[in-house]
C-alpha positions as CSV (number, residue, x, y, z in Angstrom):
1,M,95.0,8.7,-9.9
2,V,93.1,11.9,-9.2
3,R,89.4,12.1,-8.7
4,K,87.0,14.7,-7.4
5,T,85.7,14.5,-3.8
6,N,82.3,13.0,-3.4
7,K,79.7,15.0,-1.4
8,R,77.0,13.3,0.6
9,V,74.3,15.1,2.5
10,A,72.5,13.3,5.4
11,E,69.7,14.2,7.8
12,N,69.4,13.1,11.4
13,V,72.6,11.1,11.4
14,R,72.8,8.4,14.2
15,G,69.6,9.8,15.7
16,G,70.8,13.4,15.7
17,V,68.9,16.3,14.3
18,G,69.5,18.5,11.2
19,T,72.0,18.3,8.3
20,I,75.5,16.9,8.0
21,E,77.6,17.1,4.8
22,F,80.3,14.5,4.2
23,Y,83.0,15.2,1.7
24,D,84.5,11.7,1.1
25,I,88.3,12.0,0.6
26,V,88.9,8.3,0.4
27,T,86.1,5.8,-0.1
28,A,85.6,2.7,2.0
29,E,86.7,0.6,-1.0
30,E,89.9,2.7,-1.3
31,L,90.7,2.0,2.4
32,N,91.1,-1.7,1.4
33,G,89.3,-3.2,4.4
34,H,91.3,-1.1,6.9
35,G,88.4,1.3,7.6
36,S,85.1,2.7,6.4
37,M,85.5,6.5,6.1
38,Y,88.0,9.3,5.6
39,A,86.0,12.6,5.1
40,E,85.8,16.3,5.8
41,V,82.6,16.6,7.8
42,H,80.4,19.7,8.0
43,I,77.8,19.8,10.8
44,K,75.4,22.5,9.8
45,P,74.3,25.2,12.4
46,H,72.0,23.8,15.1
47,S,72.5,20.2,14.0
48,T,73.9,17.2,15.8
49,L,75.5,13.8,15.2
50,G,73.7,11.5,17.6
51,F,75.5,9.4,20.3
52,H,76.8,6.1,19.0
53,V,79.3,3.5,19.9
54,H,82.4,2.3,17.9
55,E,82.3,-1.5,18.6
56,T,85.1,-2.6,16.3
57,N,86.8,0.6,15.1
58,T,88.1,3.9,16.2
59,E,87.7,7.5,15.0
60,P,89.7,10.7,15.6
61,Y,88.2,14.1,14.7
62,Y,90.5,17.0,13.9
63,I,88.6,20.3,14.1
64,I,89.3,22.7,11.2
65,S,86.8,25.5,11.7
66,G,83.8,26.5,13.8
67,K,82.9,25.5,17.3
68,G,81.0,22.5,18.6
69,I,80.3,20.4,21.7
70,F,81.9,17.0,21.8
71,V,80.0,14.5,23.9
72,D,82.5,11.9,25.2
73,N,81.9,8.3,26.2
74,D,81.1,9.2,29.8
75,K,78.6,11.8,28.5
76,S,80.9,14.7,29.5
77,R,80.6,17.7,27.2
78,T,83.5,19.7,26.0
79,E,83.5,22.8,23.7
80,V,85.9,22.2,20.8
81,G,87.3,24.4,18.1
82,P,90.1,24.7,15.5
83,G,93.2,22.6,16.3
84,D,91.4,20.3,18.8
85,C,91.5,16.5,18.3
86,C,88.7,14.3,19.6
87,I,89.7,10.7,20.0
88,I,87.1,7.9,20.1
89,K,88.6,4.6,21.2
90,V,87.4,1.1,20.3
91,G,84.3,0.3,22.3
92,E,83.6,3.9,23.2
93,G,80.7,6.1,22.2
94,H,80.4,9.8,21.3
95,A,78.3,12.5,19.8
96,M,79.0,16.0,18.3
97,E,76.7,19.0,18.5
98,N,76.8,22.3,16.7
99,P,74.5,24.7,18.6
100,Y,76.2,27.7,16.9
101,D,75.3,29.8,13.8
102,E,78.2,28.6,11.6
103,D,79.3,25.3,10.2
104,L,81.5,23.0,12.4
105,V,84.1,21.5,10.1
106,F,86.4,18.6,10.9
107,M,88.3,15.7,9.4
108,A,87.1,12.2,10.4
109,L,88.8,8.9,9.9
110,I,87.1,5.6,10.9
111,Y,89.6,2.8,10.9
112,N,89.5,-0.8,12.2
113,A,90.9,-1.8,15.5
């Protein structure tokens, strides 16, 4: 089976500000109950993904292009760029910020614990 990638545009995600584009690679249904999202994510310039906690799942981010600020569970802030992997463990929270003038692009996979 081959299908086209689905693009979703969202505003103020998880209490953040600005625009985020999600390019769904595999839908929640195609993950067969093992997770809820596998997508290429574009955080637009000067936008943020608000802080939220992963109660029953985990999520790695693999940065493809651009730069951003990863806000970890302990609220520490780390600049990230291409090749970095941010790992959000079950029960931990995180946020991602893009204070820069170009898109921050990363792969995100939310899968069950």
